[in-house]
ROLO-87565 format. One record per residue (C-alpha): x, y, z. Coordinates in steps of 0.5 Angstrom, whole numbers. Example, Ala and Ser with C-alpha at 12.3 -4.5 7.8 and 13.67 -1.06 7.14 Angstrom:
BEGIN
<x=25 y=-9 z=16>
<x=27 y=-2 z=14>
// end
This chain:
BEGIN
<x=79 y=-65 z=-124>
<x=83 y=-61 z=-120>
<x=81 y=-58 z=-114>
<x=80 y=-51 z=-113>
<x=84 y=-48 z=-107>
<x=80 y=-45 z=-102>
<x=82 y=-38 z=-97>
<x=84 y=-40 z=-90>
<x=81 y=-37 z=-84>
<x=86 y=-33 z=-82>
<x=86 y=-29 z=-89>
<x=79 y=-29 z=-89>
<x=79 y=-26 z=-83>
<x=84 y=-20 z=-85>
<x=81 y=-18 z=-91>
<x=74 y=-17 z=-87>
<x=78 y=-13 z=-82>
<x=81 y=-9 z=-87>
<x=74 y=-8 z=-90>
<x=71 y=-6 z=-83>
<x=77 y=-1 z=-83>
<x=76 y=2 z=-89>
<x=69 y=3 z=-88>
<x=69 y=6 z=-81>
<x=74 y=11 z=-84>
<x=69 y=13 z=-89>
<x=64 y=14 z=-84>
<x=69 y=19 z=-79>
<x=71 y=23 z=-86>
<x=63 y=23 z=-88>
<x=61 y=25 z=-81>
<x=66 y=30 z=-80>
<x=64 y=33 z=-87>
<x=57 y=33 z=-86>
<x=56 y=33 z=-78>
<x=62 y=37 z=-75>
<x=65 y=42 z=-81>
<x=59 y=41 z=-85>
<x=56 y=48 z=-85>
<x=64 y=52 z=-84>
<x=64 y=48 z=-91>
<x=58 y=50 z=-94>
<x=59 y=58 z=-92>
<x=66 y=57 z=-95>
<x=63 y=53 z=-102>
<x=58 y=59 z=-102>
<x=63 y=64 z=-101>
<x=68 y=61 z=-106>
<x=69 y=59 z=-113>
<x=74 y=57 z=-118>
<x=76 y=61 z=-123>
<x=80 y=59 z=-130>
<x=85 y=65 z=-132>
<x=90 y=65 z=-137>
<x=97 y=66 z=-136>
<x=100 y=71 z=-141>
<x=107 y=68 z=-145>
<x=112 y=72 z=-145>
<x=113 y=75 z=-153>
<x=120 y=73 z=-156>
<x=125 y=79 z=-157>
<x=127 y=83 z=-163>
<x=135 y=83 z=-164>
<x=139 y=86 z=-169>
<x=145 y=82 z=-172>
<x=150 y=83 z=-166>
<x=144 y=81 z=-161>
<x=142 y=88 z=-158>
<x=135 y=87 z=-157>
<x=131 y=92 z=-161>
<x=125 y=90 z=-158>
<x=123 y=87 z=-152>
<x=118 y=86 z=-146>
<x=117 y=91 z=-140>
<x=112 y=89 z=-134>
<x=106 y=92 z=-133>
<x=100 y=91 z=-128>
<x=93 y=92 z=-130>
<x=87 y=92 z=-126>
<x=81 y=88 z=-128>
<x=75 y=86 z=-123>
<x=71 y=80 z=-124>
<x=64 y=82 z=-125>
<x=61 y=76 z=-122>
<x=63 y=79 z=-116>
<x=61 y=86 z=-117>
<x=54 y=83 z=-120>
<x=53 y=79 z=-114>
<x=55 y=85 z=-109>
<x=49 y=90 z=-105>
<x=52 y=97 z=-110>
<x=48 y=99 z=-115>
<x=53 y=96 z=-121>
<x=52 y=101 z=-126>
<x=53 y=107 z=-120>
<x=60 y=103 z=-118>
<x=62 y=103 z=-125>
<x=62 y=111 z=-126>
<x=65 y=111 z=-119>
<x=71 y=107 z=-122>
<x=71 y=111 z=-129>
<x=72 y=118 z=-125>
<x=77 y=116 z=-121>
<x=81 y=113 z=-127>
<x=80 y=120 z=-131>
<x=81 y=124 z=-124>
<x=88 y=121 z=-124>
<x=90 y=122 z=-132>
<x=87 y=115 z=-135>
<x=81 y=112 z=-139>
<x=78 y=106 z=-138>
<x=79 y=100 z=-144>
<x=72 y=102 z=-148>
<x=72 y=99 z=-155>
<x=65 y=100 z=-157>
<x=65 y=104 z=-163>
<x=58 y=108 z=-162>
<x=58 y=116 z=-160>
<x=53 y=118 z=-155>
<x=51 y=123 z=-158>
<x=48 y=124 z=-163>
<x=48 y=116 z=-162>
<x=51 y=113 z=-169>
<x=57 y=108 z=-170>
<x=63 y=111 z=-171>
<x=69 y=109 z=-176>
<x=71 y=102 z=-173>
<x=77 y=97 z=-174>
<x=76 y=90 z=-177>
<x=76 y=87 z=-170>
<x=71 y=92 z=-167>
<x=67 y=90 z=-172>
<x=68 y=83 z=-171>
<x=66 y=84 z=-163>
<x=60 y=88 z=-166>
<x=57 y=83 z=-170>
<x=59 y=76 z=-166>
<x=55 y=81 z=-160>
<x=49 y=83 z=-164>
<x=48 y=75 z=-167>
<x=49 y=73 z=-159>
<x=43 y=78 z=-157>
<x=39 y=77 z=-164>
<x=33 y=75 z=-160>
<x=33 y=80 z=-156>
<x=34 y=86 z=-161>
<x=29 y=83 z=-165>
<x=24 y=84 z=-159>
<x=27 y=91 z=-158>
<x=26 y=93 z=-165>
<x=19 y=90 z=-166>
<x=17 y=93 z=-159>
<x=19 y=100 z=-161>
<x=19 y=100 z=-168>
<x=26 y=103 z=-172>
<x=28 y=109 z=-167>
<x=31 y=115 z=-168>
<x=35 y=120 z=-163>
<x=32 y=125 z=-159>
<x=36 y=131 z=-159>
<x=36 y=132 z=-152>
<x=42 y=131 z=-148>
<x=39 y=124 z=-145>
<x=39 y=121 z=-152>
<x=31 y=119 z=-151>
<x=28 y=115 z=-156>
<x=21 y=115 z=-160>
<x=19 y=110 z=-165>
<x=18 y=110 z=-172>
<x=15 y=106 z=-177>
<x=19 y=99 z=-177>
<x=22 y=96 z=-182>
<x=23 y=88 z=-184>
<x=29 y=85 z=-181>
<x=34 y=81 z=-184>
<x=35 y=74 z=-183>
<x=41 y=74 z=-180>
<x=42 y=81 z=-176>
<x=49 y=85 z=-176>
<x=52 y=92 z=-176>
<x=48 y=94 z=-182>
<x=41 y=92 z=-180>
<x=41 y=93 z=-173>
<x=42 y=101 z=-172>
<x=46 y=104 z=-167>
<x=40 y=107 z=-164>
<x=37 y=101 z=-163>
<x=43 y=97 z=-160>
<x=44 y=103 z=-155>
<x=37 y=102 z=-153>
<x=38 y=94 z=-153>
<x=43 y=95 z=-148>
<x=40 y=100 z=-144>
<x=34 y=95 z=-143>
<x=39 y=90 z=-141>
<x=43 y=92 z=-137>
<x=38 y=97 z=-133>
<x=41 y=103 z=-135>
<x=36 y=108 z=-132>
<x=33 y=114 z=-136>
<x=36 y=118 z=-130>
<x=43 y=117 z=-133>
<x=46 y=122 z=-138>
<x=48 y=120 z=-146>
<x=54 y=121 z=-144>
<x=54 y=116 z=-138>
<x=49 y=112 z=-141>
<x=54 y=111 z=-146>
<x=60 y=109 z=-141>
<x=56 y=104 z=-137>
<x=54 y=101 z=-145>
<x=61 y=100 z=-146>
<x=64 y=97 z=-140>
<x=58 y=92 z=-140>
<x=59 y=91 z=-147>
<x=67 y=90 z=-146>
<x=65 y=84 z=-140>
<x=59 y=81 z=-144>
<x=63 y=81 z=-151>
<x=69 y=77 z=-148>
<x=65 y=72 z=-145>
<x=61 y=72 z=-152>
<x=67 y=70 z=-156>
<x=71 y=66 z=-150>
<x=76 y=72 z=-149>
<x=80 y=73 z=-142>
<x=78 y=78 z=-136>
<x=77 y=85 z=-138>
<x=82 y=90 z=-137>
<x=79 y=96 z=-134>
<x=86 y=99 z=-134>
<x=92 y=97 z=-138>
<x=98 y=100 z=-135>
<x=97 y=102 z=-129>
<x=101 y=106 z=-124>
<x=103 y=104 z=-117>
<x=99 y=110 z=-115>
<x=92 y=109 z=-120>
<x=92 y=101 z=-116>
<x=93 y=103 z=-110>
<x=87 y=109 z=-111>
<x=83 y=103 z=-113>
<x=85 y=98 z=-108>
<x=83 y=103 z=-102>
<x=77 y=105 z=-105>
<x=75 y=97 z=-104>
<x=71 y=96 z=-111>
<x=68 y=89 z=-111>
<x=72 y=85 z=-115>
<x=77 y=90 z=-117>
<x=84 y=85 z=-117>
<x=90 y=87 z=-121>
<x=94 y=82 z=-126>
<x=101 y=83 z=-128>
<x=103 y=82 z=-136>
<x=107 y=85 z=-141>
<x=107 y=90 z=-146>
<x=112 y=91 z=-152>
<x=119 y=96 z=-150>
<x=122 y=99 z=-156>
<x=129 y=100 z=-154>
<x=132 y=103 z=-160>
<x=128 y=110 z=-164>
<x=130 y=107 z=-170>
<x=128 y=103 z=-176>
<x=121 y=103 z=-174>
<x=118 y=102 z=-181>
<x=122 y=95 z=-180>
<x=122 y=93 z=-173>
<x=112 y=94 z=-173>
<x=107 y=93 z=-167>
<x=103 y=89 z=-163>
<x=95 y=90 z=-163>
<x=89 y=86 z=-162>
<x=88 y=80 z=-167>
<x=84 y=82 z=-173>
<x=78 y=78 z=-176>
<x=83 y=77 z=-182>
<x=88 y=75 z=-178>
<x=84 y=69 z=-174>
<x=84 y=65 z=-181>
<x=92 y=67 z=-181>
<x=93 y=64 z=-174>
<x=87 y=59 z=-172>
<x=91 y=57 z=-166>
<x=91 y=64 z=-163>
<x=86 y=66 z=-157>
<x=81 y=71 z=-159>
<x=83 y=76 z=-155>
<x=91 y=75 z=-157>
<x=96 y=81 z=-159>
<x=99 y=80 z=-165>
<x=105 y=83 z=-170>
<x=101 y=88 z=-175>
<x=106 y=90 z=-179>
<x=114 y=89 z=-180>
<x=118 y=83 z=-177>
<x=113 y=83 z=-171>
<x=108 y=81 z=-177>
<x=113 y=77 z=-181>
<x=116 y=73 z=-175>
<x=110 y=72 z=-171>
<x=109 y=65 z=-171>
<x=117 y=65 z=-168>
<x=114 y=70 z=-163>
<x=108 y=69 z=-160>
<x=109 y=64 z=-155>
<x=104 y=59 z=-153>
<x=100 y=61 z=-146>
<x=98 y=58 z=-140>
<x=92 y=56 z=-135>
<x=91 y=58 z=-127>
<x=85 y=56 z=-123>
<x=85 y=61 z=-117>
<x=80 y=60 z=-112>
<x=77 y=67 z=-111>
<x=73 y=70 z=-105>
<x=66 y=72 z=-105>
<x=70 y=80 z=-105>
<x=74 y=78 z=-110>
<x=80 y=76 z=-107>
<x=85 y=70 z=-110>
<x=87 y=66 z=-104>
<x=89 y=60 z=-108>
<x=92 y=58 z=-115>
<x=94 y=52 z=-119>
<x=97 y=53 z=-125>
<x=95 y=47 z=-130>
<x=98 y=49 z=-136>
<x=105 y=52 z=-136>
<x=106 y=57 z=-141>
<x=112 y=58 z=-146>
<x=115 y=64 z=-148>
<x=116 y=65 z=-155>
<x=122 y=65 z=-159>
<x=127 y=70 z=-160>
<x=128 y=73 z=-167>
<x=136 y=75 z=-169>
<x=135 y=79 z=-175>
<x=140 y=81 z=-181>
<x=139 y=89 z=-178>
<x=146 y=92 z=-176>
<x=142 y=97 z=-171>
<x=148 y=102 z=-172>
<x=148 y=102 z=-179>
<x=141 y=103 z=-179>
<x=142 y=108 z=-174>
<x=147 y=112 z=-179>
<x=143 y=111 z=-185>
<x=137 y=114 z=-182>
<x=141 y=121 z=-180>
<x=144 y=121 z=-186>
<x=137 y=122 z=-190>
<x=135 y=128 z=-185>
<x=141 y=131 z=-186>
<x=143 y=130 z=-194>
<x=135 y=133 z=-195>
<x=136 y=139 z=-190>
<x=143 y=140 z=-194>
<x=140 y=141 z=-201>
<x=133 y=144 z=-198>
<x=138 y=149 z=-194>
<x=142 y=151 z=-201>
<x=136 y=152 z=-204>
<x=134 y=156 z=-200>
<x=126 y=157 z=-196>
<x=123 y=162 z=-202>
<x=124 y=156 z=-207>
<x=117 y=152 z=-206>
<x=121 y=146 z=-210>
<x=124 y=142 z=-204>
<x=127 y=136 z=-203>
<x=122 y=131 z=-200>
<x=122 y=124 z=-198>
<x=128 y=119 z=-198>
<x=130 y=112 z=-197>
<x=136 y=107 z=-197>
<x=137 y=100 z=-198>
<x=143 y=96 z=-195>
<x=145 y=89 z=-198>
<x=150 y=84 z=-196>
<x=153 y=82 z=-203>
<x=156 y=75 z=-200>
<x=149 y=72 z=-198>
<x=143 y=77 z=-198>
<x=143 y=79 z=-191>
<x=139 y=87 z=-191>
<x=144 y=90 z=-186>
<x=139 y=97 z=-187>
<x=132 y=100 z=-189>
<x=131 y=106 z=-188>
<x=126 y=111 z=-190>
<x=124 y=119 z=-189>
<x=120 y=121 z=-186>
<x=119 y=116 z=-181>
<x=116 y=116 z=-174>
<x=117 y=113 z=-167>
<x=114 y=106 z=-164>
<x=113 y=108 z=-158>
<x=106 y=112 z=-157>
<x=104 y=110 z=-164>
<x=97 y=110 z=-163>
<x=97 y=117 z=-160>
<x=100 y=120 z=-166>
<x=97 y=115 z=-171>
<x=92 y=120 z=-174>
<x=97 y=126 z=-174>
<x=102 y=121 z=-178>
<x=96 y=119 z=-183>
<x=94 y=126 z=-185>
<x=101 y=128 z=-185>
<x=102 y=130 z=-193>
<x=110 y=128 z=-192>
<x=107 y=121 z=-192>
<x=111 y=118 z=-185>
<x=108 y=112 z=-185>
<x=110 y=110 z=-192>
<x=117 y=105 z=-192>
<x=119 y=109 z=-199>
<x=124 y=103 z=-199>
<x=120 y=98 z=-200>
<x=113 y=102 z=-202>
<x=116 y=107 z=-206>
<x=118 y=106 z=-213>
<x=122 y=111 z=-217>
<x=124 y=110 z=-225>
<x=131 y=109 z=-224>
<x=135 y=114 z=-228>
<x=142 y=112 z=-231>
<x=143 y=107 z=-226>
<x=139 y=103 z=-230>
<x=145 y=103 z=-235>
<x=148 y=97 z=-233>
<x=142 y=93 z=-235>
<x=142 y=95 z=-242>
<x=149 y=94 z=-242>
<x=150 y=88 z=-240>
<x=143 y=85 z=-245>
<x=147 y=89 z=-251>
<x=154 y=84 z=-249>
<x=150 y=78 z=-248>
<x=146 y=78 z=-255>
<x=152 y=81 z=-259>
<x=150 y=88 z=-260>
<x=156 y=91 z=-258>
<x=163 y=88 z=-254>
<x=166 y=91 z=-248>
<x=171 y=95 z=-253>
<x=165 y=98 z=-258>
<x=166 y=105 z=-259>
<x=160 y=109 z=-260>
<x=161 y=116 z=-262>
<x=157 y=122 z=-258>
<x=156 y=129 z=-261>
<x=151 y=131 z=-255>
<x=145 y=129 z=-260>
<x=142 y=123 z=-262>
<x=142 y=123 z=-270>
<x=138 y=116 z=-271>
<x=132 y=121 z=-273>
<x=131 y=127 z=-277>
<x=124 y=128 z=-272>
<x=126 y=126 z=-265>
<x=134 y=128 z=-263>
<x=134 y=127 z=-256>
<x=141 y=129 z=-252>
<x=146 y=128 z=-248>
<x=148 y=131 z=-242>
<x=156 y=133 z=-246>
<x=160 y=131 z=-252>
<x=164 y=126 z=-250>
<x=167 y=123 z=-257>
<x=168 y=116 z=-257>
<x=167 y=112 z=-251>
<x=167 y=104 z=-250>
<x=162 y=101 z=-244>
<x=166 y=102 z=-239>
<x=168 y=110 z=-240>
<x=160 y=110 z=-242>
<x=158 y=108 z=-235>
<x=163 y=113 z=-232>
<x=161 y=119 z=-235>
<x=153 y=117 z=-236>
<x=153 y=117 z=-244>
<x=146 y=118 z=-246>
<x=148 y=117 z=-252>
<x=152 y=110 z=-253>
<x=146 y=108 z=-248>
<x=141 y=110 z=-253>
<x=145 y=107 z=-259>
<x=145 y=100 z=-256>
<x=139 y=101 z=-253>
<x=136 y=102 z=-260>
<x=140 y=96 z=-263>
<x=137 y=91 z=-258>
<x=129 y=92 z=-257>
<x=125 y=94 z=-252>
<x=124 y=86 z=-250>
<x=131 y=84 z=-250>
<x=132 y=90 z=-244>
<x=126 y=88 z=-240>
<x=129 y=80 z=-240>
<x=135 y=83 z=-237>
<x=131 y=87 z=-232>
<x=127 y=82 z=-230>
<x=134 y=77 z=-230>
<x=136 y=83 z=-225>
<x=129 y=82 z=-220>
<x=127 y=89 z=-223>
<x=120 y=90 z=-222>
<x=118 y=84 z=-219>
<x=118 y=83 z=-211>
<x=123 y=81 z=-207>
<x=119 y=78 z=-201>
<x=122 y=82 z=-197>
<x=115 y=85 z=-194>
<x=113 y=91 z=-191>
<x=108 y=94 z=-195>
<x=112 y=93 z=-201>
<x=111 y=93 z=-208>
<x=113 y=91 z=-215>
<x=113 y=96 z=-219>
<x=114 y=95 z=-227>
<x=118 y=94 z=-232>
<x=119 y=97 z=-239>
<x=115 y=91 z=-243>
<x=111 y=92 z=-250>
<x=105 y=92 z=-246>
<x=106 y=97 z=-240>
<x=109 y=102 z=-246>
<x=102 y=100 z=-250>
<x=98 y=102 z=-243>
<x=101 y=109 z=-244>
<x=100 y=110 z=-251>
<x=93 y=106 z=-253>
<x=88 y=108 z=-256>
<x=92 y=114 z=-259>
<x=97 y=110 z=-262>
<x=97 y=103 z=-263>
<x=105 y=102 z=-263>
<x=110 y=103 z=-258>
<x=115 y=108 z=-262>
<x=124 y=108 z=-263>
<x=124 y=114 z=-259>
<x=120 y=112 z=-253>
<x=125 y=105 z=-254>
<x=131 y=109 z=-253>
<x=129 y=113 z=-247>
<x=127 y=106 z=-243>
<x=135 y=104 z=-245>
<x=137 y=110 z=-240>
<x=132 y=108 z=-234>
<x=126 y=114 z=-237>
<x=121 y=109 z=-239>
<x=115 y=107 z=-235>
<x=119 y=103 z=-231>
<x=119 y=103 z=-223>
<x=123 y=101 z=-218>
<x=123 y=100 z=-211>
<x=130 y=102 z=-207>
<x=130 y=95 z=-205>
<x=130 y=92 z=-212>
<x=136 y=97 z=-214>
<x=140 y=95 z=-208>
<x=139 y=87 z=-209>
<x=140 y=89 z=-217>
<x=147 y=93 z=-214>
<x=149 y=86 z=-210>
<x=149 y=82 z=-216>
<x=153 y=86 z=-220>
<x=158 y=86 z=-214>
<x=158 y=79 z=-213>
<x=158 y=77 z=-220>
<x=152 y=75 z=-223>
<x=149 y=71 z=-216>
<x=142 y=74 z=-214>
<x=140 y=72 z=-207>
<x=133 y=73 z=-204>
<x=134 y=79 z=-200>
<x=132 y=76 z=-193>
<x=132 y=80 z=-185>
<x=133 y=73 z=-181>
<x=139 y=70 z=-179>
<x=137 y=66 z=-173>
<x=131 y=64 z=-169>
<x=134 y=62 z=-161>
<x=129 y=59 z=-156>
<x=128 y=65 z=-150>
<x=133 y=63 z=-146>
<x=138 y=64 z=-151>
<x=141 y=57 z=-150>
<x=138 y=53 z=-157>
<x=138 y=55 z=-164>
<x=131 y=54 z=-166>
<x=131 y=55 z=-174>
<x=137 y=58 z=-178>
<x=135 y=60 z=-186>
<x=140 y=58 z=-191>
<x=142 y=63 z=-196>
<x=137 y=63 z=-202>
<x=140 y=63 z=-209>
<x=135 y=66 z=-214>
<x=139 y=67 z=-221>
<x=147 y=65 z=-222>
<x=148 y=68 z=-228>
<x=157 y=66 z=-227>
<x=157 y=60 z=-230>
<x=154 y=62 z=-237>
<x=159 y=64 z=-242>
<x=162 y=71 z=-242>
<x=158 y=73 z=-236>
<x=165 y=73 z=-232>
<x=168 y=78 z=-237>
<x=162 y=82 z=-238>
<x=160 y=83 z=-231>
<x=167 y=85 z=-229>
<x=167 y=91 z=-235>
<x=160 y=93 z=-231>
<x=164 y=93 z=-225>
<x=170 y=97 z=-228>
<x=165 y=102 z=-230>
<x=162 y=103 z=-224>
<x=169 y=104 z=-221>
<x=171 y=109 z=-226>
<x=164 y=113 z=-224>
<x=167 y=113 z=-217>
<x=174 y=116 z=-220>
<x=174 y=120 z=-226>
<x=166 y=120 z=-228>
<x=160 y=123 z=-224>
<x=161 y=121 z=-218>
<x=169 y=124 z=-217>
<x=168 y=129 z=-214>
<x=166 y=125 z=-207>
<x=168 y=119 z=-208>
<x=175 y=119 z=-212>
<x=179 y=120 z=-206>
<x=174 y=116 z=-202>
<x=179 y=112 z=-197>
<x=175 y=105 z=-199>
<x=175 y=104 z=-207>
<x=167 y=104 z=-208>
<x=164 y=102 z=-215>
<x=158 y=106 z=-217>
<x=153 y=110 z=-222>
<x=149 y=115 z=-221>
<x=142 y=117 z=-223>
<x=138 y=123 z=-225>
<x=130 y=122 z=-226>
<x=126 y=127 z=-230>
<x=120 y=129 z=-227>
<x=114 y=128 z=-231>
<x=110 y=135 z=-233>
<x=104 y=132 z=-229>
<x=108 y=131 z=-222>
<x=105 y=137 z=-218>
<x=111 y=136 z=-213>
<x=116 y=141 z=-218>
<x=121 y=141 z=-223>
<x=126 y=139 z=-219>
<x=129 y=131 z=-222>
<x=129 y=125 z=-216>
<x=136 y=123 z=-214>
<x=138 y=116 z=-215>
<x=145 y=113 z=-213>
<x=147 y=106 z=-213>
<x=154 y=103 z=-211>
<x=158 y=97 z=-207>
<x=165 y=97 z=-203>
<x=169 y=95 z=-203>
<x=171 y=94 z=-211>
<x=174 y=87 z=-211>
<x=171 y=85 z=-204>
<x=165 y=86 z=-204>
<x=161 y=87 z=-197>
<x=156 y=93 z=-198>
<x=152 y=94 z=-203>
<x=147 y=100 z=-202>
<x=141 y=104 z=-206>
<x=139 y=112 z=-205>
<x=133 y=115 z=-208>
<x=133 y=122 z=-206>
<x=126 y=125 z=-208>
<x=127 y=132 z=-212>
<x=133 y=132 z=-209>
<x=137 y=134 z=-216>
<x=142 y=130 z=-219>
<x=144 y=123 z=-218>
<x=150 y=125 z=-214>
<x=146 y=129 z=-209>
<x=145 y=123 z=-205>
<x=152 y=121 z=-205>
<x=153 y=124 z=-198>
<x=148 y=118 z=-196>
<x=153 y=112 z=-198>
<x=159 y=115 z=-195>
<x=156 y=116 z=-189>
<x=153 y=109 z=-188>
<x=161 y=106 z=-191>
<x=165 y=110 z=-187>
<x=161 y=107 z=-180>
<x=160 y=100 z=-183>
<x=168 y=100 z=-185>
<x=170 y=104 z=-179>
<x=167 y=99 z=-175>
<x=169 y=93 z=-178>
<x=177 y=95 z=-180>
<x=183 y=94 z=-175>
<x=186 y=100 z=-173>
<x=193 y=98 z=-173>
<x=195 y=104 z=-169>
<x=192 y=101 z=-163>
<x=196 y=95 z=-159>
<x=191 y=88 z=-159>
<x=190 y=85 z=-153>
<x=193 y=78 z=-152>
<x=198 y=79 z=-157>
<x=206 y=77 z=-156>
<x=210 y=83 z=-159>
<x=216 y=82 z=-160>
// end
């Protein structure tokens, strides 16, 4: 049997000695804490507390393709106050709040107040989805208290005096779950008066002011938001004034807001705003008080731009002074989005739209009530689908957007509408390449087929649509150049409606491109869409309607971005790319690439028999449009060989905006090495050639910047 090993006396003595020392140390420390410094530590604990606060993550920047910052961040300071400190102060809390509001107003600032209730008469105001969500959360949280008040006072109605006094009326049954539909604004304000001890001596305006601030504070605790920013983006003067008044619990917190480094691309860049009710489900990882992209690139790339907030634990005195802090979670900034936009080209496009519309109207004169109106242009790289510019006019600026919103929304010229993606127009003669390709594919014509144009289409006796001229015998290339309606009437008559619709679909016309920005799909002229305008008066689609579809005058409605991508597909010889605005995403410091999308081909017709020859015929016809056709006056001697097609869209009598036609123009350049494809629309602009100055301005800018001037000496080149 194995013998157990015993501890030696020396080893036992050491262990006992160590235990004695530890006990003595603990006794000394406890004596120091409880007896020597007990009073001081108790006082410290009573007058200090730990507060956990969010460290806001910096939002990523949005840049153009040359990495020029379009949207960045600006450091700001918010005036916040710790409600616990204010609540424990000996002063009247409500009077203090009114003093703070008065000081802010005297310096041109207003406090943050999103309570959607007016002071007199007391009623709910128009509210956003976020305001509705917050009010309902507040009502649900105080369900029992609000029910008790309603039972005590009955249904309350406002007294017309200035104090907003209330009187009882006949009570109505309450639903199982209270919300703003079952709780009136009067009842809710009565509850707030009782809960926050708001004296009846306060005016209706002061009562509403106090209730608004108290609501903001408590609502944040209810839904898990951070402290209340009393004044956002406060100036140094305002901060000094508040700190000098020594309001209990008032502190200054650093944050950041979006800075717009450009006045262009407002429809594209988008805005940032509070998380809405719908966005809570879309971004479940965002805190309730997060600010997220509401539209444009800010919304589409939210997951890249939004970083992860950190947390800091602060030690705060009874006076609200921060005396220490410990960062428990470091914030992680969002990524920088490098877009495909060329900000210089975007600026030129927007300026060209405005100046061209002004010129058209100046030529008509102020006495002419029929004026050119909205306009749009989309520019795409046909080699990869990258969008270089999307411009819409009239527009707006993102700076101070909130202050402008009501005016912009009421403007009859619809500046908030991004016409490049949300405006759908009949394509007019720019559709003729679709008709031509469908005719070539189905064997209705060859590229050399000639059709006689005598000025009138004589297929029927009772319906004889006309052409813009008498062109004689024309083949495909010449028909495109002079935009001969008779040629395309005949081709579409041979083809039929559905074959043209099928090729319109191949070009992506009448379908969403996926670019976003309130994009509409528009529609193609199919049997069903044509029947929708005929039925119930007629149960068929007439041949006369079908031939009008062939020249782009049916019920087809396409957006400028669709027309630009359609033109890019012709330029590339049959490849349709997914239009995209994202080039890559990098870390905030710009050191590492987080994501780089690949160009996505949606359809490629190049390998289909005959397509190479047929697309070349379309390209040559569009080139002839620029040299000897409807665009020759402006483009025949242009320094870059441009392939183009004009379109003049007749406006129906139901259009009350006037008798003038819409001007449509599509083009790409250079002819044999396409780098840009574009589509321009000018509402009531007249003939399609009226839109050409927009295109030439864009081509001039782009190819000037991308062409080496042979007259300049190149740096670091050995000259012989």
